[in-house]
PQR file of N, CA, C, O and H, with PARSE charges and radii, in Angstrom:
ATOM      1  N   MET A   1      12.394   9.005  -1.210 -0.4000 1.5000
ATOM      2  CA  MET A   1      11.042   8.528  -1.907 -0.0000 2.0000
ATOM      3  C   MET A   1      11.245   6.356  -0.937  0.5500 1.7000
ATOM      4  O   MET A   1      12.029   5.407  -0.923 -0.5500 1.4000
ATOM      5  N   GLN A   2       9.897   6.784  -0.359 -0.4000 1.5000
ATOM      6  CA  GLN A   2       9.978   5.210   0.217 -0.0000 2.0000
ATOM      7  C   GLN A   2       9.427   4.523  -0.681  0.5500 1.7000
ATOM      8  O   GLN A   2       8.480   5.205  -1.072 -0.5500 1.4000
ATOM      9  H   GLN A   2       9.260   7.555  -0.370  0.4000 1.0000
ATOM     10  N   LYS A   3       9.476   3.131  -1.502 -0.4000 1.5000
ATOM     11  CA  LYS A   3       9.175   1.673  -1.527 -0.0000 2.0000
ATOM     12  C   LYS A   3       8.541   0.845  -1.184  0.5500 1.7000
ATOM     13  O   LYS A   3       9.228  -0.174  -1.106 -0.5500 1.4000
ATOM     14  H   LYS A   3      10.245   2.577  -1.184  0.4000 1.0000
ATOM     15  N   VAL A   4       6.318   0.478  -0.577 -0.4000 1.5000
ATOM     16  CA  VAL A   4       6.062   0.528   0.040 -0.0000 2.0000
ATOM     17  C   VAL A   4       4.673  -0.877  -0.866  0.5500 1.7000
ATOM     18  O   VAL A   4       4.008  -0.808  -1.900 -0.5500 1.4000
ATOM     19  H   VAL A   4       5.761   1.306  -0.640  0.4000 1.0000
ATOM     20  N   THR A   5       4.763  -1.572  -0.173 -0.4000 1.5000
ATOM     21  CA  THR A   5       3.638  -2.537  -1.213 -0.0000 2.0000
ATOM     22  C   THR A   5       2.349  -2.757   0.652  0.5500 1.7000
ATOM     23  O   THR A   5       2.402  -3.234   1.786 -0.5500 1.4000
ATOM     24  H   THR A   5       5.303  -1.628   0.666  0.4000 1.0000
ATOM     25  N   ILE A   6       1.506  -2.078  -0.178 -0.4000 1.5000
ATOM     26  CA  ILE A   6       0.165  -2.198   1.259 -0.0000 2.0000
ATOM     27  C   ILE A   6      -0.959  -3.798   1.143  0.5500 1.7000
ATOM     28  O   ILE A   6      -1.732  -4.041   0.216 -0.5500 1.4000
ATOM     29  H   ILE A   6       1.463  -1.690  -1.099  0.4000 1.0000
ATOM     30  N   TYR A   7      -0.863  -4.135   1.620 -0.4000 1.5000
ATOM     31  CA  TYR A   7      -2.645  -5.162   2.118 -0.0000 2.0000
ATOM     32  C   TYR A   7      -3.556  -5.047   2.631  0.5500 1.7000
ATOM     33  O   TYR A   7      -3.762  -5.141   3.841 -0.5500 1.4000
ATOM     34  H   TYR A   7      -0.235  -3.937   2.373  0.4000 1.0000
ATOM     35  N   VAL A   8      -4.251  -4.829   1.821 -0.4000 1.5000
ATOM     36  CA  VAL A   8      -5.065  -4.343   2.850 -0.0000 2.0000
ATOM     37  C   VAL A   8      -6.633  -5.878   2.238  0.5500 1.7000
ATOM     38  O   VAL A   8      -6.961  -6.552   1.261 -0.5500 1.4000
ATOM     39  H   VAL A   8      -4.084  -4.753   0.838  0.4000 1.0000
ATOM     40  N   ASP A   9      -6.995  -5.636   3.531 -0.4000 1.5000
ATOM     41  CA  ASP A   9      -9.095  -6.453   2.782 -0.0000 2.0000
ATOM     42  C   ASP A   9     -10.074  -5.989   4.079  0.5500 1.7000
ATOM     43  O   ASP A   9     -10.029  -5.391   5.154 -0.5500 1.4000
ATOM     44  H   ASP A   9      -6.729  -5.088   4.325  0.4000 1.0000
ATOM     45  N   HIS A  10     -11.060  -6.763   3.111 -0.4000 1.5000
ATOM     46  CA  HIS A  10     -11.878  -5.947   3.397 -0.0000 2.0000
ATOM     47  C   HIS A  10     -13.675  -7.134   3.517  0.5500 1.7000
ATOM     48  O   HIS A  10     -14.828  -7.114   3.087 -0.5500 1.4000
ATOM     49  H   HIS A  10     -11.098  -7.248   2.238  0.4000 1.0000
ATOM     50  N   VAL A  11     -12.966  -7.804   4.207 -0.4000 1.5000
ATOM     51  CA  VAL A  11     -13.887  -9.500   4.032 -0.0000 2.0000
ATOM     52  C   VAL A  11     -15.558  -9.599   5.418  0.5500 1.7000
ATOM     53  O   VAL A  11     -16.644 -10.176   5.356 -0.5500 1.4000
ATOM     54  H   VAL A  11     -12.029  -7.820   4.557  0.4000 1.0000
ATOM     55  N   ASP A  12     -14.772  -8.528   6.684 -0.4000 1.5000
ATOM     56  CA  ASP A  12     -15.465  -8.984   8.143 -0.0000 2.0000
ATOM     57  C   ASP A  12     -16.976  -6.671   7.593  0.5500 1.7000
ATOM     58  O   ASP A  12     -18.115  -6.206   7.559 -0.5500 1.4000
ATOM     59  H   ASP A  12     -13.890  -8.059   6.735  0.4000 1.0000
ATOM     60  N   ASP A  13     -15.269  -6.337   7.337 -0.4000 1.5000
ATOM     61  CA  ASP A  13     -14.970  -4.743   7.443 -0.0000 2.0000
ATOM     62  C   ASP A  13     -14.386  -4.260   6.902  0.5500 1.7000
ATOM     63  O   ASP A  13     -13.180  -4.342   7.134 -0.5500 1.4000
ATOM     64  H   ASP A  13     -14.344  -6.715   7.365  0.4000 1.0000
ATOM     65  N   ALA A  14     -14.858  -3.462   5.856 -0.4000 1.5000
ATOM     66  CA  ALA A  14     -14.138  -2.421   4.919 -0.0000 2.0000
ATOM     67  C   ALA A  14     -13.354  -1.082   5.946  0.5500 1.7000
ATOM     68  O   ALA A  14     -12.764  -0.171   5.364 -0.5500 1.4000
ATOM     69  H   ALA A  14     -15.838  -3.396   5.667  0.4000 1.0000
ATOM     70  N   SER A  15     -13.411  -1.101   6.961 -0.4000 1.5000
ATOM     71  CA  SER A  15     -12.555   0.205   7.088 -0.0000 2.0000
ATOM     72  C   SER A  15     -11.243  -0.453   6.924  0.5500 1.7000
ATOM     73  O   SER A  15     -10.583   0.454   6.416 -0.5500 1.4000
ATOM     74  H   SER A  15     -13.890  -1.841   7.434  0.4000 1.0000
ATOM     75  N   ASP A  16     -10.647  -1.224   7.012 -0.4000 1.5000
ATOM     76  CA  ASP A  16      -8.736  -0.818   6.485 -0.0000 2.0000
ATOM     77  C   ASP A  16      -8.411  -0.301   5.369  0.5500 1.7000
ATOM     78  O   ASP A  16      -7.440   0.418   5.135 -0.5500 1.4000
ATOM     79  H   ASP A  16     -11.183  -1.961   7.425  0.4000 1.0000
ATOM     80  N   PHE A  17      -9.617  -0.837   4.318 -0.4000 1.5000
ATOM     81  CA  PHE A  17      -9.998  -0.248   3.079 -0.0000 2.0000
ATOM     82  C   PHE A  17     -10.396   1.292   2.353  0.5500 1.7000
ATOM     83  O   PHE A  17     -10.109   1.952   1.355 -0.5500 1.4000
ATOM     84  H   PHE A  17     -10.406  -1.421   4.509  0.4000 1.0000
ATOM     85  N   ASP A  18     -11.330   1.374   3.688 -0.4000 1.5000
ATOM     86  CA  ASP A  18     -12.024   3.182   3.601 -0.0000 2.0000
ATOM     87  C   ASP A  18     -10.079   3.474   3.944  0.5500 1.7000
ATOM     88  O   ASP A  18      -9.062   3.672   3.278 -0.5500 1.4000
ATOM     89  H   ASP A  18     -11.563   0.838   4.499  0.4000 1.0000
ATOM     90  N   PHE A  19     -10.500   3.324   5.495 -0.4000 1.5000
ATOM     91  CA  PHE A  19      -8.665   3.894   5.735 -0.0000 2.0000
ATOM     92  C   PHE A  19      -7.564   4.862   4.226  0.5500 1.7000
ATOM     93  O   PHE A  19      -7.261   5.999   3.867 -0.5500 1.4000
ATOM     94  H   PHE A  19     -11.325   3.163   6.036  0.4000 1.0000
ATOM     95  N   MET A  20      -7.337   3.272   3.802 -0.4000 1.5000
ATOM     96  CA  MET A  20      -6.743   3.815   2.226 -0.0000 2.0000
ATOM     97  C   MET A  20      -7.529   4.819   1.436  0.5500 1.7000
ATOM     98  O   MET A  20      -7.116   5.907   1.035 -0.5500 1.4000
ATOM     99  H   MET A  20      -7.583   2.348   4.093  0.4000 1.0000
ATOM    100  N   GLN A  21      -8.587   4.355   1.286 -0.4000 1.5000
ATOM    101  CA  GLN A  21      -9.613   5.573   0.049 -0.0000 2.0000
ATOM    102  C   GLN A  21      -9.006   6.961   1.044  0.5500 1.7000
ATOM    103  O   GLN A  21      -8.431   7.834   0.393 -0.5500 1.4000
ATOM    104  H   GLN A  21      -8.922   3.471   1.611  0.4000 1.0000
ATOM    105  N   GLU A  22      -9.095   7.134   2.264 -0.4000 1.5000
ATOM    106  CA  GLU A  22      -9.701   8.481   2.443 -0.0000 2.0000
ATOM    107  C   GLU A  22      -7.346   8.828   2.783  0.5500 1.7000
ATOM    108  O   GLU A  22      -6.845   9.937   2.969 -0.5500 1.4000
ATOM    109  H   GLU A  22      -9.561   6.425   2.793  0.4000 1.0000
ATOM    110  N   TRP A  23      -6.563   7.472   2.733 -0.4000 1.5000
ATOM    111  CA  TRP A  23      -5.523   7.979   2.563 -0.0000 2.0000
ATOM    112  C   TRP A  23      -5.446   8.465   0.813  0.5500 1.7000
ATOM    113  O   TRP A  23      -5.973   9.426   0.252 -0.5500 1.4000
ATOM    114  H   TRP A  23      -6.971   6.571   2.582  0.4000 1.0000
ATOM    115  N   LEU A  24      -4.663   7.488   0.326 -0.4000 1.5000
ATOM    116  CA  LEU A  24      -4.806   7.729  -1.096 -0.0000 2.0000
ATOM    117  C   LEU A  24      -5.463   9.161  -1.480  0.5500 1.7000
ATOM    118  O   LEU A  24      -4.773  10.038  -2.000 -0.5500 1.4000
ATOM    119  H   LEU A  24      -4.235   6.707   0.781  0.4000 1.0000
ATOM    120  N   LYS A  25      -7.372   9.415  -1.081 -0.4000 1.5000
ATOM    121  CA  LYS A  25      -6.933  11.277  -1.329 -0.0000 2.0000
ATOM    122  C   LYS A  25      -6.239  12.422  -0.957  0.5500 1.7000
ATOM    123  O   LYS A  25      -5.885  13.398  -1.618 -0.5500 1.4000
ATOM    124  H   LYS A  25      -7.932   8.703  -0.658  0.4000 1.0000
ATOM    125  N   LYS A  26      -6.021  11.950   0.954 -0.4000 1.5000
ATOM    126  CA  LYS A  26      -5.414  13.178   0.893 -0.0000 2.0000
ATOM    127  C   LYS A  26      -3.879  13.645   0.058  0.5500 1.7000
ATOM    128  O   LYS A  26      -3.469  14.695  -0.437 -0.5500 1.4000
ATOM    129  H   LYS A  26      -6.309  11.156   1.491  0.4000 1.0000
ATOM    130  N   TRP A  27      -3.349  12.312   0.208 -0.4000 1.5000
ATOM    131  CA  TRP A  27      -1.800  12.671  -1.003 -0.0000 2.0000
ATOM    132  C   TRP A  27      -1.866  11.992  -2.135  0.5500 1.7000
ATOM    133  O   TRP A  27      -1.164  11.017  -2.404 -0.5500 1.4000
ATOM    134  H   TRP A  27      -3.682  11.459   0.610  0.4000 1.0000
ATOM    135  N   GLU A  28      -2.862  12.568  -2.965 -0.4000 1.5000
ATOM    136  CA  GLU A  28      -3.291  12.647  -4.037 -0.0000 2.0000
ATOM    137  C   GLU A  28      -2.341  13.978  -4.455  0.5500 1.7000
ATOM    138  O   GLU A  28      -2.466  15.157  -4.123 -0.5500 1.4000
ATOM    139  H   GLU A  28      -3.432  13.360  -2.747  0.4000 1.0000
ATOM    140  N   GLY A  29      -0.909  13.035  -5.688 -0.4000 1.5000
ATOM    141  CA  GLY A  29       0.150  14.315  -6.315 -0.0000 2.0000
ATOM    142  C   GLY A  29       0.789  14.489  -5.628  0.5500 1.7000
ATOM    143  O   GLY A  29       1.368  15.558  -5.431 -0.5500 1.4000
ATOM    144  H   GLY A  29      -0.808  12.078  -5.959  0.4000 1.0000
ATOM    145  N   VAL A  30       0.952  13.004  -4.737 -0.4000 1.5000
ATOM    146  CA  VAL A  30       2.219  12.899  -3.585 -0.0000 2.0000
ATOM    147  C   VAL A  30       3.231  11.998  -4.300  0.5500 1.7000
ATOM    148  O   VAL A  30       4.311  12.058  -4.886 -0.5500 1.4000
ATOM    149  H   VAL A  30       0.482  12.137  -4.897  0.4000 1.0000
ATOM    150  N   VAL A  31       1.988  10.858  -3.812 -0.4000 1.5000
ATOM    151  CA  VAL A  31       2.400   9.772  -3.714 -0.0000 2.0000
ATOM    152  C   VAL A  31       1.797   8.802  -5.075  0.5500 1.7000
ATOM    153  O   VAL A  31       0.637   8.925  -5.468 -0.5500 1.4000
ATOM    154  H   VAL A  31       1.110  10.809  -3.336  0.4000 1.0000
ATOM    155  N   ARG A  32       2.613   8.001  -5.594 -0.4000 1.5000
ATOM    156  CA  ARG A  32       2.207   7.694  -7.591 -0.0000 2.0000
ATOM    157  C   ARG A  32       1.352   6.686  -6.158  0.5500 1.7000
ATOM    158  O   ARG A  32       1.178   6.838  -4.949 -0.5500 1.4000
ATOM    159  H   ARG A  32       3.556   7.901  -5.274  0.4000 1.0000
ATOM    160  N   VAL A  33       1.030   5.706  -7.160 -0.4000 1.5000
ATOM    161  CA  VAL A  33       0.143   3.913  -7.206 -0.0000 2.0000
ATOM    162  C   VAL A  33       1.636   3.229  -7.821  0.5500 1.7000
ATOM    163  O   VAL A  33       2.558   4.010  -7.585 -0.5500 1.4000
ATOM    164  H   VAL A  33       1.171   5.582  -8.143  0.4000 1.0000
ATOM    165  N   THR A  34       2.084   2.020  -8.519 -0.4000 1.5000
ATOM    166  CA  THR A  34       2.809   2.151  -9.273 -0.0000 2.0000
ATOM    167  C   THR A  34       2.201   1.111  -9.783  0.5500 1.7000
ATOM    168  O   THR A  34       2.349   1.024 -11.002 -0.5500 1.4000
ATOM    169  H   THR A  34       1.335   1.386  -8.711  0.4000 1.0000
ATOM    170  N   ASP A  35       1.284  -0.086  -9.071 -0.4000 1.5000
ATOM    171  CA  ASP A  35       0.544  -0.818  -9.277 -0.0000 2.0000
ATOM    172  C   ASP A  35      -1.123  -1.062  -8.261  0.5500 1.7000
ATOM    173  O   ASP A  35      -0.898  -0.754  -7.090 -0.5500 1.4000
ATOM    174  H   ASP A  35       1.164  -0.016  -8.081  0.4000 1.0000
ATOM    175  N   TYR A  36      -2.988  -1.628  -8.520 -0.4000 1.5000
ATOM    176  CA  TYR A  36      -3.182  -1.687  -7.554 -0.0000 2.0000
ATOM    177  C   TYR A  36      -3.653  -3.575  -7.712  0.5500 1.7000
ATOM    178  O   TYR A  36      -4.686  -4.036  -7.227 -0.5500 1.4000
ATOM    179  H   TYR A  36      -3.172  -1.878  -9.470  0.4000 1.0000
ATOM    180  N   SER A  37      -3.466  -3.723  -7.852 -0.4000 1.5000
ATOM    181  CA  SER A  37      -4.611  -5.932  -8.257 -0.0000 2.0000
ATOM    182  C   SER A  37      -5.627  -5.415  -7.209  0.5500 1.7000
ATOM    183  O   SER A  37      -5.274  -4.471  -6.503 -0.5500 1.4000
ATOM    184  H   SER A  37      -2.627  -3.348  -8.247  0.4000 1.0000
ATOM    185  N   THR A  38      -6.809  -5.931  -7.053 -0.4000 1.5000
ATOM    186  CA  THR A  38      -7.935  -7.044  -6.068 -0.0000 2.0000
ATOM    187  C   THR A  38      -8.409  -8.257  -6.715  0.5500 1.7000
ATOM    188  O   THR A  38      -8.434  -8.881  -7.776 -0.5500 1.4000
ATOM    189  H   THR A  38      -7.096  -6.698  -7.626  0.4000 1.0000
ATOM    190  N   GLY A  39      -8.683  -8.252  -5.796 -0.4000 1.5000
ATOM    191  CA  GLY A  39      -9.409 -10.192  -5.656 -0.0000 2.0000
ATOM    192  C   GLY A  39     -10.994 -10.372  -4.847  0.5500 1.7000
ATOM    193  O   GLY A  39     -11.513 -11.351  -4.312 -0.5500 1.4000
ATOM    194  H   GLY A  39      -8.664  -7.745  -4.934  0.4000 1.0000
ATOM    195  N   GLY A  40     -11.528  -8.769  -5.064 -0.4000 1.5000
ATOM    196  CA  GLY A  40     -12.077  -8.394  -4.929 -0.0000 2.0000
ATOM    197  C   GLY A  40     -12.663  -8.552  -2.751  0.5500 1.7000
ATOM    198  O   GLY A  40     -13.650  -8.453  -2.022 -0.5500 1.4000
ATOM    199  H   GLY A  40     -11.106  -7.973  -5.499  0.4000 1.0000
ATOM    200  N   TRP A  41     -12.292  -8.625  -2.740 -0.4000 1.5000
ATOM    201  CA  TRP A  41     -12.096  -8.502  -0.927 -0.0000 2.0000
ATOM    202  C   TRP A  41     -10.596  -8.161  -0.369  0.5500 1.7000
ATOM    203  O   TRP A  41     -10.420  -7.670   0.746 -0.5500 1.4000
ATOM    204  H   TRP A  41     -11.490  -8.705  -3.333  0.4000 1.0000
ATOM    205  N   GLU A  42      -9.572  -8.467  -1.242 -0.4000 1.5000
ATOM    206  CA  GLU A  42      -8.090  -8.604  -0.882 -0.0000 2.0000
ATOM    207  C   GLU A  42      -7.834  -6.702  -1.858  0.5500 1.7000
ATOM    208  O   GLU A  42      -8.589  -6.247  -2.716 -0.5500 1.4000
ATOM    209  H   GLU A  42      -9.714  -8.866  -2.148  0.4000 1.0000
ATOM    210  N   HIS A  43      -6.817  -6.167  -1.408 -0.4000 1.5000
ATOM    211  CA  HIS A  43      -6.212  -5.319  -2.147 -0.0000 2.0000
ATOM    212  C   HIS A  43      -5.373  -4.862  -1.831  0.5500 1.7000
ATOM    213  O   HIS A  43      -5.285  -4.685  -0.616 -0.5500 1.4000
ATOM    214  H   HIS A  43      -6.204  -6.537  -0.711  0.4000 1.0000
ATOM    215  N   ILE A  44      -4.215  -4.378  -2.738 -0.4000 1.5000
ATOM    216  CA  ILE A  44      -2.579  -4.866  -2.541 -0.0000 2.0000
ATOM    217  C   ILE A  44      -2.631  -3.174  -4.042  0.5500 1.7000
ATOM    218  O   ILE A  44      -3.100  -2.845  -5.132 -0.5500 1.4000
ATOM    219  H   ILE A  44      -4.287  -4.522  -3.724  0.4000 1.0000
ATOM    220  N   TRP A  45      -1.876  -2.776  -3.064 -0.4000 1.5000
ATOM    221  CA  TRP A  45      -1.436  -1.570  -3.768 -0.0000 2.0000
ATOM    222  C   TRP A  45       0.333  -1.025  -3.460  0.5500 1.7000
ATOM    223  O   TRP A  45       0.729  -0.554  -2.394 -0.5500 1.4000
ATOM    224  H   TRP A  45      -1.495  -3.043  -2.179  0.4000 1.0000
ATOM    225  N   ASP A  46       1.614  -1.367  -5.345 -0.4000 1.5000
ATOM    226  CA  ASP A  46       2.924  -1.001  -4.969 -0.0000 2.0000
ATOM    227  C   ASP A  46       2.473   1.005  -4.635  0.5500 1.7000
ATOM    228  O   ASP A  46       1.325   1.144  -4.211 -0.5500 1.4000
ATOM    229  H   ASP A  46       1.292  -1.749  -6.211  0.4000 1.0000
ATOM    230  N   LEU A  47       2.801   1.549  -4.706 -0.4000 1.5000
ATOM    231  CA  LEU A  47       3.261   2.977  -3.665 -0.0000 2.0000
ATOM    232  C   LEU A  47       4.005   3.622  -3.431  0.5500 1.7000
ATOM    233  O   LEU A  47       4.366   3.444  -2.267 -0.5500 1.4000
ATOM    234  H   LEU A  47       3.733   1.436  -5.050  0.4000 1.0000
ATOM    235  N   GLU A  48       4.708   4.641  -4.087 -0.4000 1.5000
ATOM    236  CA  GLU A  48       6.333   5.041  -3.923 -0.0000 2.0000
ATOM    237  C   GLU A  48       5.751   6.952  -2.991  0.5500 1.7000
ATOM    238  O   GLU A  48       4.955   7.731  -3.516 -0.5500 1.4000
ATOM    239  H   GLU A  48       4.415   4.785  -5.032  0.4000 1.0000
ATOM    240  N   GLY A  49       6.453   7.188  -1.621 -0.4000 1.5000
ATOM    241  CA  GLY A  49       6.029   8.246  -1.121 -0.0000 2.0000
ATOM    242  C   GLY A  49       7.181   9.069  -0.053  0.5500 1.7000
ATOM    243  O   GLY A  49       8.209   8.433   0.178 -0.5500 1.4000
ATOM    244  H   GLY A  49       7.099   6.555  -1.195  0.4000 1.0000
ATOM    245  N   PRO A  50       7.065  10.199   0.478 -0.5600 1.5000
ATOM    246  CA  PRO A  50       7.856  10.450   1.849  0.2800 2.0000
ATOM    247  C   PRO A  50       7.363   9.508   2.292  0.5500 1.7000
ATOM    248  O   PRO A  50       6.300   8.903   2.148 -0.5500 1.4000
ATOM    249  N   GLU A  51       9.049   9.335   3.393 -0.4000 1.5000
ATOM    250  CA  GLU A  51       8.159   8.896   4.529 -0.0000 2.0000
ATOM    251  C   GLU A  51       6.770   9.539   5.008  0.5500 1.7000
ATOM    252  O   GLU A  51       5.727   8.956   4.713 -0.5500 1.4000
ATOM    253  H   GLU A  51       9.912   9.826   3.511  0.4000 1.0000
ATOM    254  N   GLU A  52       6.739  10.827   5.800 -0.4000 1.5000
ATOM    255  CA  GLU A  52       5.779  11.383   6.315 -0.0000 2.0000
ATOM    256  C   GLU A  52       5.054  11.092   5.833  0.5500 1.7000
ATOM    257  O   GLU A  52       5.093  10.498   6.910 -0.5500 1.4000
ATOM    258  H   GLU A  52       7.586  11.300   6.040  0.4000 1.0000
ATOM    259  N   ALA A  53       3.776  10.635   4.887 -0.4000 1.5000
ATOM    260  CA  ALA A  53       2.548  10.127   3.819 -0.0000 2.0000
ATOM    261  C   ALA A  53       2.637   7.745   4.149  0.5500 1.7000
ATOM    262  O   ALA A  53       1.664   6.997   4.244 -0.5500 1.4000
ATOM    263  H   ALA A  53       3.744  11.117   4.012  0.4000 1.0000
ATOM    264  N   ILE A  54       3.830   7.439   4.201 -0.4000 1.5000
ATOM    265  CA  ILE A  54       3.975   5.903   4.385 -0.0000 2.0000
ATOM    266  C   ILE A  54       3.850   6.187   5.606  0.5500 1.7000
ATOM    267  O   ILE A  54       2.709   6.374   6.029 -0.5500 1.4000
ATOM    268  H   ILE A  54       4.620   8.046   4.124  0.4000 1.0000
ATOM    269  N   SER A  55       5.141   6.312   6.630 -0.4000 1.5000
ATOM    270  CA  SER A  55       4.500   6.244   8.488 -0.0000 2.0000
ATOM    271  C   SER A  55       2.711   6.646   8.711  0.5500 1.7000
ATOM    272  O   SER A  55       2.123   6.668   9.793 -0.5500 1.4000
ATOM    273  H   SER A  55       6.068   6.161   6.287  0.4000 1.0000
ATOM    274  N   GLU A  56       2.135   6.930   7.383 -0.4000 1.5000
ATOM    275  CA  GLU A  56       0.831   7.155   8.134 -0.0000 2.0000
ATOM    276  C   GLU A  56      -0.032   5.607   8.809  0.5500 1.7000
ATOM    277  O   GLU A  56      -0.560   5.369   9.895 -0.5500 1.4000
ATOM    278  H   GLU A  56       2.613   6.912   6.505  0.4000 1.0000
ATOM    279  N   ILE A  57       0.253   4.440   6.994 -0.4000 1.5000
ATOM    280  CA  ILE A  57       0.182   3.775   7.065 -0.0000 2.0000
ATOM    281  C   ILE A  57       0.212   2.769   8.069  0.5500 1.7000
ATOM    282  O   ILE A  57       0.421   3.306   9.157 -0.5500 1.4000
ATOM    283  H   ILE A  57       0.682   4.634   6.112  0.4000 1.0000
ATOM    284  N   PRO A  58       0.093   1.555   8.162 -0.5600 1.5000
ATOM    285  CA  PRO A  58       0.304   0.986   9.849  0.2800 2.0000
ATOM    286  C   PRO A  58       1.435  -0.724   8.857  0.5500 1.7000
ATOM    287  O   PRO A  58       1.337  -1.501   7.907 -0.5500 1.4000
ATOM    288  N   LYS A  59       2.481  -0.316  10.167 -0.4000 1.5000
ATOM    289  CA  LYS A  59       3.680  -1.071  10.053 -0.0000 2.0000
ATOM    290  C   LYS A  59       3.314  -2.394   9.122  0.5500 1.7000
ATOM    291  O   LYS A  59       3.850  -2.677   8.051 -0.5500 1.4000
ATOM    292  H   LYS A  59       2.560   0.316  10.939  0.4000 1.0000
ATOM    293  N   ASP A  60       1.592  -3.611  10.235 -0.4000 1.5000
ATOM    294  CA  ASP A  60       1.669  -4.531   9.569 -0.0000 2.0000
ATOM    295  C   ASP A  60       0.887  -4.611   7.988  0.5500 1.7000
ATOM    296  O   ASP A  60       0.603  -5.721   7.537 -0.5500 1.4000
ATOM    297  H   ASP A  60       1.157  -3.382  11.105  0.4000 1.0000
ATOM    298  N   TRP A  61       0.576  -3.368   7.210 -0.4000 1.5000
ATOM    299  CA  TRP A  61       0.191  -4.115   6.550 -0.0000 2.0000
ATOM    300  C   TRP A  61       0.812  -4.205   5.328  0.5500 1.7000
ATOM    301  O   TRP A  61       0.414  -4.774   4.312 -0.5500 1.4000
ATOM    302  H   TRP A  61       0.806  -2.466   7.576  0.4000 1.0000
ATOM    303  N   HIS A  62       2.026  -3.468   5.558 -0.4000 1.5000
ATOM    304  CA  HIS A  62       2.660  -3.303   4.751 -0.0000 2.0000
ATOM    305  C   HIS A  62       3.375  -4.703   3.971  0.5500 1.7000
ATOM    306  O   HIS A  62       2.623  -5.568   4.420 -0.5500 1.4000
ATOM    307  H   HIS A  62       2.350  -3.006   6.384  0.4000 1.0000
ATOM    308  N   CYS A  63       4.681  -5.687   2.796 -0.4000 1.5000
ATOM    309  CA  CYS A  63       4.016  -6.852   3.115 -0.0000 2.0000
ATOM    310  C   CYS A  63       5.391  -6.701   1.817  0.5500 1.7000
ATOM    311  O   CYS A  63       5.744  -5.669   1.246 -0.5500 1.4000
ATOM    312  H   CYS A  63       5.292  -4.985   2.431  0.4000 1.0000
ATOM    313  N   SER A  64       5.998  -8.246   1.630 -0.4000 1.5000
ATOM    314  CA  SER A  64       6.630  -8.744   1.027 -0.0000 2.0000
ATOM    315  C   SER A  64       7.063  -8.173  -0.941  0.5500 1.7000
ATOM    316  O   SER A  64       6.829  -7.016  -0.592 -0.5500 1.4000
ATOM    317  H   SER A  64       5.711  -9.084   2.094  0.4000 1.0000
ATOM    318  N   SER A  65       7.351  -8.053  -2.128 -0.4000 1.5000
ATOM    319  CA  SER A  65       7.679  -7.707  -2.976 -0.0000 2.0000
ATOM    320  C   SER A  65       8.590  -7.621  -4.168  0.5500 1.7000
ATOM    321  O   SER A  65       9.820  -7.584  -4.140 -0.5500 1.4000
ATOM    322  H   SER A  65       7.541  -8.993  -2.412  0.4000 1.0000
ATOM    323  N   LYS A  66       8.115  -7.606  -4.801 -0.4000 1.5000
ATOM    324  CA  LYS A  66       8.622  -7.670  -6.269 -0.0000 2.0000
ATOM    325  C   LYS A  66      10.014  -6.114  -5.619  0.5500 1.7000
ATOM    326  O   LYS A  66      11.181  -5.988  -5.248 -0.5500 1.4000
ATOM    327  H   LYS A  66       7.116  -7.636  -4.824  0.4000 1.0000
ATOM    328  N   TRP A  67       8.638  -5.215  -5.903 -0.4000 1.5000
ATOM    329  CA  TRP A  67       8.844  -3.961  -5.912 -0.0000 2.0000
ATOM    330  C   TRP A  67       9.301  -3.011  -4.421  0.5500 1.7000
ATOM    331  O   TRP A  67      10.270  -2.253  -4.383 -0.5500 1.4000
ATOM    332  H   TRP A  67       7.690  -5.317  -6.204  0.4000 1.0000
ATOM    333  N   ALA A  68       8.089  -3.347  -2.942 -0.4000 1.5000
ATOM    334  CA  ALA A  68       8.937  -2.882  -2.217 -0.0000 2.0000
ATOM    335  C   ALA A  68      10.362  -3.559  -1.645  0.5500 1.7000
ATOM    336  O   ALA A  68      11.219  -3.019  -0.946 -0.5500 1.4000
ATOM    337  H   ALA A  68       7.302  -3.963  -2.973  0.4000 1.0000
ATOM    338  N   THR A  69      10.337  -4.520  -2.021 -0.4000 1.5000
ATOM    339  CA  THR A  69      11.530  -5.529  -1.557 -0.0000 2.0000
ATOM    340  C   THR A  69      12.102  -6.919  -2.417  0.5500 1.7000
ATOM    341  O   THR A  69      11.922  -8.134  -2.334 -0.5500 1.4000
ATOM    342  H   THR A  69       9.640  -4.959  -2.589  0.4000 1.0000
ATOM    343  N   PRO A  70      12.998  -5.869  -3.399 -0.5600 1.5000
ATOM    344  CA  PRO A  70      13.344  -6.284  -4.572  0.2800 2.0000
ATOM    345  C   PRO A  70      14.683  -7.557  -4.038  0.5500 1.7000
ATOM    346  O   PRO A  70      14.922  -8.435  -4.866 -0.5500 1.4000
ATOM    347  N   GLU A  71      15.365  -7.584  -2.882 -0.4000 1.5000
ATOM    348  CA  GLU A  71      16.598  -8.073  -2.326 -0.0000 2.0000
ATOM    349  C   GLU A  71      15.402  -9.362  -2.257  0.5500 1.7000
ATOM    350  O   GLU A  71      15.372  -9.972  -3.326 -0.5500 1.4000
ATOM    351  H   GLU A  71      15.170  -6.871  -2.209  0.4000 1.0000
ATOM    352  N   ILE A  72      14.536  -9.828  -1.344 -0.4000 1.5000
ATOM    353  CA  ILE A  72      14.497 -10.558  -1.263 -0.0000 2.0000
ATOM    354  C   ILE A  72      14.270 -11.339  -2.667  0.5500 1.7000
ATOM    355  O   ILE A  72      15.183 -12.123  -2.924 -0.5500 1.4000
ATOM    356  H   ILE A  72      14.561  -9.333  -0.475  0.4000 1.0000
ATOM    357  N   PHE A  73      13.599 -11.297  -3.281 -0.4000 1.5000
ATOM    358  CA  PHE A  73      13.561 -12.178  -4.312 -0.0000 2.0000
ATOM    359  C   PHE A  73      14.802 -12.287  -5.549  0.5500 1.7000
ATOM    360  O   PHE A  73      14.614 -13.044  -6.501 -0.5500 1.4000
ATOM    361  H   PHE A  73      12.857 -10.660  -3.072  0.4000 1.0000
ATOM    362  N   LYS A  74      15.875 -11.595  -5.461 -0.4000 1.5000
ATOM    363  CA  LYS A  74      16.848 -12.423  -6.550 -0.0000 2.0000
ATOM    364  C   LYS A  74      17.064 -13.400  -6.422  0.5500 1.7000
ATOM    365  O   LYS A  74      16.424 -14.091  -5.630 -0.5500 1.4000
ATOM    366  H   LYS A  74      16.028 -10.979  -4.687  0.4000 1.0000
ATOM    367  N   LYS A  75      17.954 -13.819  -7.071 -0.4000 1.5000
ATOM    368  CA  LYS A  75      18.051 -15.332  -7.424 -0.0000 2.0000
ATOM    369  C   LYS A  75      19.479 -15.009  -6.353  0.5500 1.7000
ATOM    370  O   LYS A  75      20.257 -15.920  -6.071 -0.5500 1.4000
ATOM    371  H   LYS A  75      18.474 -13.258  -7.715  0.4000 1.0000
TER
END
């Protein structure tokens, strides 16, 4: 299982957010959402799932976070 943090926004275009909504439906029960936050137009998910599922999400949506890349945040 892979851990990943995903960031998308939909200020001018909701297609990335819509993709994630469909992706979450497709992988429901397989992928675990451990956290979700939104500022309205910005959306961040902490996810855990198999490589097959995670590989469908564009790499440029992946973010560093305490969840996905804890080694970066260690003192």
